[in-house]
C-alpha positions as CSV (number, residue, x, y, z in Angstrom):
1,M,-10.7,-7.4,-20.1
2,C,-12.5,-4.5,-18.6
3,G,-13.8,-2.3,-21.4
4,R,-16.7,-0.4,-19.8
5,Y,-17.5,0.6,-16.2
6,S,-19.7,2.9,-14.2
7,L,-19.1,5.6,-11.5
8,V,-22.2,6.5,-9.7
9,C,-21.3,9.2,-7.2
10,I,-23.9,8.6,-4.4
11,D,-21.1,9.5,-1.9
12,D,-18.4,12.2,-2.1
13,L,-15.2,10.8,-3.6
14,G,-13.2,13.0,-1.2
15,N,-14.7,11.3,1.8
16,R,-14.5,7.8,0.4
17,F,-10.9,8.0,-0.7
18,R,-9.6,10.4,2.0
19,V,-8.8,13.2,-0.5
20,H,-8.3,16.8,0.5
21,N,-8.6,18.6,-2.8
22,P,-12.4,18.8,-3.2
23,M,-12.1,21.5,-5.9
24,I,-11.9,18.6,-8.4
25,G,-15.4,17.2,-8.2
26,A,-16.9,14.3,-10.1
27,R,-20.3,13.8,-11.6
28,S,-21.8,10.4,-12.1
29,R,-20.8,8.6,-15.3
30,F,-23.0,5.5,-15.9
31,N,-21.3,4.2,-19.0
32,V,-17.6,5.0,-19.0
33,A,-15.8,4.1,-22.2
34,P,-12.1,4.2,-23.3
35,G,-11.1,7.8,-24.2
36,N,-13.2,9.3,-21.5
37,G,-11.6,11.6,-18.9
38,M,-12.3,10.3,-15.4
39,P,-11.1,10.9,-11.9
40,V,-8.3,8.7,-10.5
41,I,-6.7,8.8,-7.0
42,V,-3.0,9.3,-6.7
43,R,-0.6,9.7,-3.8
44,A,1.2,13.1,-3.9
45,G,3.4,14.3,-1.1
46,G,2.1,11.8,1.3
47,E,-1.6,12.6,0.7
48,N,-4.3,11.3,-1.6
49,A,-5.3,13.6,-4.5
50,I,-7.9,13.4,-7.3
51,A,-6.6,13.9,-10.8
52,V,-8.7,13.7,-14.0
53,M,-7.0,11.5,-16.6
54,T,-7.9,9.8,-19.9
55,W,-8.7,6.1,-19.9
56,G,-6.2,4.5,-22.3
57,L,-2.5,4.7,-21.3
58,L,-0.3,6.7,-23.5
59,S,3.5,6.0,-23.2
60,P,5.7,9.1,-22.6
61,R,7.8,7.9,-25.5
62,A,4.9,8.0,-28.0
63,Q,5.6,10.2,-31.0
64,D,2.0,10.7,-32.1
65,P,-0.9,10.3,-29.6
66,A,-3.4,9.8,-32.4
67,S,-1.7,6.7,-33.8
68,S,0.0,5.2,-30.7
69,P,-1.3,2.2,-28.8
70,R,-3.5,3.1,-25.8
71,P,-4.0,0.0,-23.7
72,I,-7.0,0.3,-21.5
73,N,-6.0,-2.8,-19.5
74,A,-2.8,-4.3,-18.2
75,R,-2.7,-8.0,-17.2
76,A,-1.6,-8.4,-13.5
77,E,0.5,-11.4,-14.4
78,G,2.9,-9.5,-16.7
79,L,3.3,-6.1,-15.0
80,A,6.8,-6.7,-13.8
81,E,8.0,-7.9,-17.2
82,K,6.4,-5.5,-19.7
83,P,8.6,-2.5,-20.5
84,M,5.6,-0.2,-20.7
85,F,4.2,-1.1,-17.2
86,R,7.3,-2.1,-15.2
87,P,8.5,1.5,-14.4
88,L,4.9,2.6,-13.6
89,L,4.6,-0.2,-11.1
90,E,7.4,1.4,-9.2
91,N,5.9,4.8,-8.7
92,R,2.8,5.5,-10.9
93,R,0.2,3.4,-9.2
94,C,-3.4,4.8,-8.9
95,L,-6.9,3.9,-7.8
96,V,-9.7,4.1,-10.4
97,P,-13.0,4.8,-8.5
98,A,-16.0,2.8,-9.7
99,S,-19.4,1.5,-8.7
100,G,-19.6,-1.4,-11.2
101,F,-18.3,-2.8,-14.4
102,F,-19.9,-4.4,-17.5
103,E,-19.3,-7.6,-19.3
104,W,-21.1,-9.4,-22.1
105,K,-22.2,-13.0,-22.4
106,K,-22.6,-14.5,-25.8
107,E,-25.8,-16.4,-26.3
108,E,-26.5,-17.7,-29.9
109,T,-26.3,-14.5,-32.0
110,R,-26.7,-12.0,-29.2
111,K,-24.3,-10.6,-26.5
112,L,-26.2,-10.0,-23.3
113,P,-24.8,-7.2,-21.0
114,F,-24.4,-7.7,-17.3
115,L,-23.4,-5.3,-14.6
116,F,-21.1,-6.6,-11.8
117,R,-21.2,-4.7,-8.5
118,L,-20.5,-4.9,-4.8
119,P,-23.8,-4.6,-2.9
120,S,-22.2,-3.6,0.3
121,E,-19.8,-1.0,-1.3
122,P,-21.5,1.5,-3.7
123,L,-18.0,3.0,-4.3
124,F,-14.9,0.9,-4.6
125,S,-11.7,1.0,-6.8
126,F,-9.8,-0.8,-9.5
127,A,-6.0,-1.0,-9.3
128,G,-4.6,1.2,-12.0
129,L,-1.4,2.5,-13.5
130,C,-1.0,6.1,-14.8
131,D,1.5,8.3,-16.6
132,T,1.8,11.7,-18.3
133,W,2.9,12.3,-21.9
134,Q,4.4,15.6,-22.9
135,G,4.7,16.7,-26.5
136,P,7.4,18.8,-28.1
137,D,5.1,21.8,-27.9
138,G,4.6,21.3,-24.1
139,Q,1.2,19.7,-24.5
140,R,0.5,17.3,-21.6
141,L,-1.8,14.3,-21.4
142,S,-2.3,12.2,-18.3
143,S,-3.8,8.8,-18.8
144,Y,-4.4,5.5,-17.0
145,T,-5.0,1.8,-17.5
146,I,-7.0,-0.6,-15.4
147,I,-5.3,-3.8,-14.2
148,T,-7.1,-7.1,-14.8
149,C,-6.7,-10.5,-13.2
150,E,-8.1,-14.0,-13.4
151,P,-11.9,-14.0,-12.9
152,N,-13.7,-15.3,-9.8
153,A,-16.4,-17.9,-10.1
154,L,-19.1,-15.3,-10.7
155,V,-17.4,-13.3,-13.5
156,A,-16.1,-16.6,-15.1
157,K,-19.7,-17.3,-16.1
158,V,-19.3,-14.5,-18.6
159,H,-15.7,-13.6,-19.2
160,D,-12.1,-15.0,-18.6
161,R,-10.8,-11.7,-17.1
162,M,-12.0,-9.2,-14.5
163,P,-10.7,-5.9,-13.2
164,A,-8.5,-6.1,-10.1
165,I,-10.8,-4.7,-7.4
166,L,-9.0,-3.6,-4.3
167,T,-10.2,-3.8,-0.7
168,Q,-9.9,-0.6,1.3
169,E,-6.9,-2.1,3.1
170,H,-5.2,-3.0,-0.1
171,E,-6.0,0.5,-1.5
172,E,-3.6,2.0,1.1
173,R,-0.9,-0.5,0.2
174,W,-1.3,0.1,-3.5
175,L,-1.0,3.9,-3.2
176,A,1.9,3.8,-0.8
177,E,4.8,5.7,-2.3
178,G,7.8,3.8,-3.5
179,P,8.2,0.2,-4.8
180,L,5.9,-2.5,-3.6
181,P,7.4,-5.2,-1.4
182,H,8.8,-8.1,-3.4
183,G,6.1,-10.8,-3.9
184,S,3.2,-8.7,-2.9
185,L,1.5,-8.3,-6.3
186,K,-0.3,-11.7,-6.2
187,G,-1.9,-10.9,-2.8
188,L,-3.0,-7.4,-4.0
189,L,-4.2,-8.2,-7.5
190,G,-6.1,-11.4,-7.2
191,P,-9.8,-12.0,-8.0
192,Y,-12.3,-10.3,-5.7
193,P,-14.4,-12.8,-3.6
194,A,-17.4,-13.9,-5.7
195,C,-19.6,-14.1,-2.5
196,D,-19.3,-10.3,-2.1
197,M,-20.4,-9.5,-5.7
198,E,-23.6,-9.7,-7.7
199,M,-24.2,-10.0,-11.4
200,V,-27.2,-8.1,-12.8
201,P,-28.6,-8.2,-16.4
202,V,-29.0,-4.7,-17.8
203,S,-30.4,-3.1,-20.9
204,D,-28.4,-3.4,-24.2
205,L,-28.5,0.4,-24.2
206,V,-25.1,0.1,-22.6
207,N,-23.8,-1.1,-25.9
208,N,-23.8,2.5,-27.1
209,P,-21.2,4.6,-25.3
210,A,-23.2,7.7,-26.1
211,V,-26.0,6.5,-23.7
212,D,-24.7,7.7,-20.4
213,D,-27.6,7.8,-17.9
214,E,-29.1,5.6,-15.2
215,R,-30.9,3.4,-17.6
216,V,-27.7,1.5,-18.4
217,V,-27.2,0.4,-14.7
218,R,-30.9,-0.3,-14.0
219,P,-31.7,-4.0,-13.5
220,L,-33.4,-5.4,-16.5
221,A,-36.6,-6.1,-14.5
222,S,-37.0,-2.4,-14.1
223,C,-37.1,-2.1,-17.9
224,G,-39.7,-4.8,-18.3
225,G,-37.4,-7.8,-18.6
226,T,-36.5,-10.7,-16.4
227,Q,-34.1,-10.0,-13.6
228,T,-31.6,-12.6,-12.5
229,F,-29.1,-12.4,-9.7
230,L,-26.2,-14.8,-9.8
231,T,-24.1,-15.2,-6.8
232,E,-21.8,-17.9,-5.4
């Protein structure tokens, strides 16, 4: 599961994701939670574009957005079989820009938060699916879900799932318009190499979604704790 992530905009999203509509900017969000409106990258008319969508996928067939299921994650292994995700896999794929994601490790009575990030890539992307719901009164709501896969050896220390992180080469293939080539999902949506990631203990301030500042991504040593980096 991926239930919290960060997007620290130290670089322009337009430059990183080759987007030509810079009028839609993005500020840093250190503690992104389900229900937040966040930028995603979509392919429109052969070009990449930024769109702001709500995290938590709402089916176009939903009768009441307030009471309908809003999955924040979609398992890579079942995308082609699940009725909610299968049509989106054909033509509603998106990139979810991120700079890290959080998971919690249970130790005795506490859950210790860790930030997972890519030291060499301050901005990267999760594979996502998106759609737009329209109500009888014309109200529209665009939303997305983050695809998850089996964990690599690093994330497995804490959790049994991880978000499907795309390489820049795979980003282009994921955004390409039209259906994906048969059999390509496994190669695109596998666990990211553990050797290219790091796991950093952070403050439990991240437990509160209302705390959205740089303290939640600061290594615990910076807050007076003990810092531990775990890599494979």
